[in-house]
N, C-alpha and C positions, 0 to 999 in steps of 0.2 A: 594802048590807053596810058595816059600820063597821070600817075598817082598824085604828082605835085599839083596839077590843075584841079584835080578832085578835091584835094585838101583845101584849096582856096575856097572852093564852095562850101565845104565843112565849115571853115572857120567864119565865113559870111553868115551861115545859117545859125551857128551857135551864138554869134553876136546878136542876131535877131531874137533868138529864144531869150536871152539875157533880159531884153527889154520887155518881154510880154510875161506879166506876172501870172496870168491864167495858165499858161504852159507850164512854168516852173512849178506852180502849185500842184497841177495834176501829175507832173513828172516825179516830184519828190514827196509831196504830202501824201498822195493817195497810198503809195506803197508803205509809207510810215504808219498810216492809220490802220492799213491791213495787218502789218506785222505785229502791232499793239492789240487792235481790236479783237482779232480771232483768238489769241490766247486768253484775253480777258473774258471772252465769252465762255470759252472752256472752264475757266477758273469759276466763273458764275455757276455754270451747271453743276460742277463738282460740289460747290458750297450748298447751293439751294436744293438741288435734286438728288444728289448721291447716286447717280445712275451706275449701271454695271460698268466694269472697266472696259469691256469689249465695245460698249457704245462709245465710250470716249476715245479709244483708239481708232474706231471706224470713222469718227468725226475728223480726228486729226489727219487721217489719211485723205479725206475728201477735201479738207481745207488746203492741203498742200496744192491741190489742183487750181486754186485760185491765183496761184503765181503764174501759171501758164495763161490763164485768162487775162490778167492784167499786163502780162508781158506783150499780149497782142493788142489790148485796148489803148495803152498809153502811146506806143509808137504810131498806132493807127490815128489816134486823135491829134497828135503833133504833126505827123507827116501829111495829114489831111489839109493842114494850114499851109504846108510847105510851099506850094506853087500858087493855089488860089488866094492865099493871103498876101503874097507878094503881087499878085495881080491887082487886088484891091488897093495895095499901098503904092502902086505904080513903081516898083523896084525891080521888076522881073525883066523888063526890056534890056536894060544893060547886060544882064546875065545871059539871056538868050541871044544877044548880039555878040558876045565875046568869042575870041578864038578857042573854043573848047568844044569837045564832042558832046553828043547826046549822052553816051554812056558815061562820060566823066562827070557830067552834071548829076545823073542818076546815082552814081557811086558816091559822089561828095554829099548828096542829100541823105542817102542811106546811112553813111558814117555819122553825120550830124546828128541824127536821131537816135542811133543805136548806142553810141558811147554814153550819153547821160542816162538814157533809158535803162540800160543793163546795169550800170553803176548803182542806180537808185534801187533796182529790184534785188540786186545781190546784197546790198547792204540791209535792206528790209528782210531778206530771207534769213540772214544771219541773226537779226534781232528777233524774228519770228521763232526760230529754233532754240535760241538760248532761252527766251522768255517762257516759251512753252515747257521745256524741260524743267525749268524752276518752278512753274506753277503746277505741273502735273507729277512730278516725281514721287512726292509723299503719297499719292493716291494710286498711281499704277505701279509704283516701286521699281521702276527703271527709267532710264532715260530714253524717251521715244525717238528723239533725233540725235544725229543723223542716221538715216537709214537708206536702203537702196531705192525706195520709191522716191524719196525726196531728192536723192541724188539724180535720178533720172529726170525729175521735173526741173531742177536748177540747172543741170549740166546739159541737157538735151532739149527739154520742152521750152524753157525760157529763151534761150537764143533763137530756136526756130519760131516760136510765137512771136518774138520781136521782128524777125525778118518777115514773117507773114503780115504783121500789122504795118510795118513801114512800107513794104511793097505795094499792098492795097490801098494805103493812104495816099501814096504818090500817084497810083493810077488813077484813083478817083479824083484827087486834086487837080490833075492834068485835064480832066474831062469836064469839069464844072466851072461855073463862073462866079460863084459866091460860096462863103465859108459855111454857111448853114447847110446848104445843099450837100456840100462835101461831107460834113459831119453825118448827116442823115444817111447818105448813101454808104458811107464807111460802116456806120454802126450795124447795118444789115449784115454785113460780113461776119460779125461776131456770133450771129445766131447759132451756127454749129457749135461753138464752144459752150454756149448756155445750154443748149440741148443735151451735150454730153454730161455736164454737170447735174441737170435734172434727172437724167437716166441713172447717174451714181446715186442721186439721193433716193430714188424709188427702187434701188437694188437690182436694176436691169444689168448694170455693169458695176464692177468694182474699181474705184478710182484709188483704192489703196494697193492695187496689184501692179507691180513693176512692169510686167509684160503688157498689161493694158495700156499703161502710160507709154511705153515704148511704141505700141501700135498706133496710139493717138499722135505720137511724135512723127512716125512714119507718114500718117496721112497728112500732117501739117507740112512736112518736108516736100512731098509731092505737089501740095498746093502752093508752096514758095516757088518751086521751080517753074510751075505753069505760069504763075503771075509775073515772076521775073522776065521770063522769055515774052510774055505779052507785053510787059512794059518796055523791053528793049526793042520789040518790032514796032510798037505804036507811039512810043514817045517821040514827038516831033516839035521842035521849037518854033517853026514857022506856022504850023497849024495852031499851036497854043495861042500865038500872037493874033492870028486872024480870027480864031474864034471868040477871043476876049474882045477884040475891037468890033 
C-alpha cells in the first residue's frame, strides 16, 4: 500500500468538505453545542432544582458517553456522503479510474474524515471538561473532571467510535445511489449506541463506570474490525461504477 497515493485521496476529500457548509457545520458546530449545552443544563439543574450531589455526578458520568455517540455519528454522516456524494456530482469516475488500489482509496477516505472529526471532538471535550468544572465546583466541592471514565471515553471510546462511523459510512455509501438513502441506512447502525444510553438512564448499566465503558469500547473494536474486513473484501471500483450507471 502506498500511503502517498492514499494521502492524495485524503487531500481531495478535505477540499470537497471545505466547500460543503452542511458537513462543516455538523463536524464542528455539533460538538461545540454539546460541549456548552450539557454543562449549561447541569448548571440550570443546580440553580433551579438543587438536586443531591450524587444525582449531579451521575448525570455527569452519563453525559460523558455522548462523546462516544457523536464520535460515531459525525464520521458516519460525513463518510456516508463520501462516495455517493461524488457519484451525484459526477466526480468519482476519475478517482476510480486512477492508478490507485481499492485499499488506498479506502485509507485515504478514512483519514479525510477522521482528522477533522477527531480534532473537533477533542476540542469540544476540553471545553466540556473545563466548563463543567467551573459550573459545578461550588456545588460538589471538587473538580469532577478529568477522571478515569472520561479518560477512557476520550482516549479509547472516541477513536473507536469514529472508526466505527467512518467504516460503516463508507460501506453504506458504496452500496447506495443517493445521499438520502445513504444517510438513512447509516443512521440505523447508531441504534446500539442509543440503546446503551437508554439502558444507562434507566439504571440497567452504569455509564459512569470505567469498566463498563471499556467493555463498550471492546464491543466497538470488534465491530470496527468486522466492518473494515467487510469493506476491504467488498469495496470494488468497477462494481460501484456499474451499479451507479
